[in-house]
C-alpha positions as CSV (number, residue, x, y, z in Angstrom):
1,X,-4.4,-6.8,-10.6
2,X,-5.8,-4.3,-8.0
3,X,-8.7,-2.1,-9.2
4,X,-7.8,0.6,-6.6
5,X,-4.2,0.7,-7.8
6,X,-5.3,0.8,-11.4
7,X,-7.5,3.8,-10.7
8,X,-4.8,5.6,-8.7
9,X,-2.2,5.1,-11.5
10,X,-4.7,6.6,-14.0
11,X,-5.4,9.6,-11.7
12,X,-1.7,10.2,-11.1
13,X,-0.9,9.9,-14.8
14,X,-3.6,12.5,-15.6
15,X,-2.2,14.8,-12.9
16,X,1.2,14.3,-14.6
17,X,2.8,13.0,-11.3
18,X,6.0,11.3,-12.6
19,X,7.3,9.6,-9.4
20,X,5.5,8.1,-6.4
21,X,6.9,5.9,-3.7
22,X,4.6,3.0,-2.8
23,X,4.6,0.1,-0.4
24,X,3.3,-3.2,-1.7
25,X,3.7,-7.0,-1.2
26,X,4.5,-9.2,-4.1
27,X,3.1,-12.2,-2.2
28,X,0.4,-14.2,-3.8
29,X,-2.8,-14.9,-1.9
30,X,-2.7,-18.3,-0.2
31,X,-5.7,-20.3,1.1
32,X,-9.3,-19.3,1.4
33,X,-10.7,-15.9,2.4
34,X,-13.2,-15.7,5.3
35,X,-16.8,-15.3,4.3
36,X,-18.9,-12.8,6.1
37,X,-22.5,-13.2,4.9
38,X,-22.4,-12.4,1.2
39,X,-19.0,-10.8,1.2
40,X,-15.4,-12.1,1.3
41,X,-13.1,-10.7,3.9
42,X,-9.3,-11.0,3.8
43,X,-7.8,-12.2,7.0
44,X,-5.3,-9.3,7.3
45,X,-7.9,-6.6,7.4
46,X,-7.5,-5.8,11.1
47,X,-3.7,-5.4,11.4
48,X,-2.4,-4.6,8.0
49,X,-3.4,-0.9,7.6
50,X,-1.8,0.2,10.9
51,X,1.4,-1.8,10.2
52,X,1.7,-0.3,6.7
53,X,0.9,3.2,8.0
54,X,3.8,2.9,10.5
55,X,6.2,1.6,7.8
56,X,5.3,4.6,5.5
57,X,5.6,7.1,8.4
58,X,9.0,5.7,9.2
59,X,10.1,6.2,5.6
60,X,8.8,9.8,5.6
61,X,10.7,10.5,8.9
62,X,13.9,9.1,7.4
63,X,13.4,11.2,4.3
64,X,12.7,14.4,6.4
65,X,15.7,13.8,8.6
66,X,17.9,13.0,5.5
67,X,19.1,9.9,7.3
68,X,20.1,6.7,5.6
69,X,19.8,8.3,2.1
70,X,16.1,7.7,2.2
71,X,14.3,8.6,-1.0
72,X,10.6,9.2,-1.5
């Protein structure tokens, strides 16, 4: 569904990367998106990237410390 993800999957496949840990949400979009002039802006733009970055950093730290059987 996501053009960016499709492009990344293609690049990783061509680089023969077999396994990659990702973070995603299975939630469907609800409601309307905000309109900013001629473009459509999702409401989560301001806080989602930092929150996701912290979640991924936590996963990496668990993996590096070998705690909780974390797997990347």
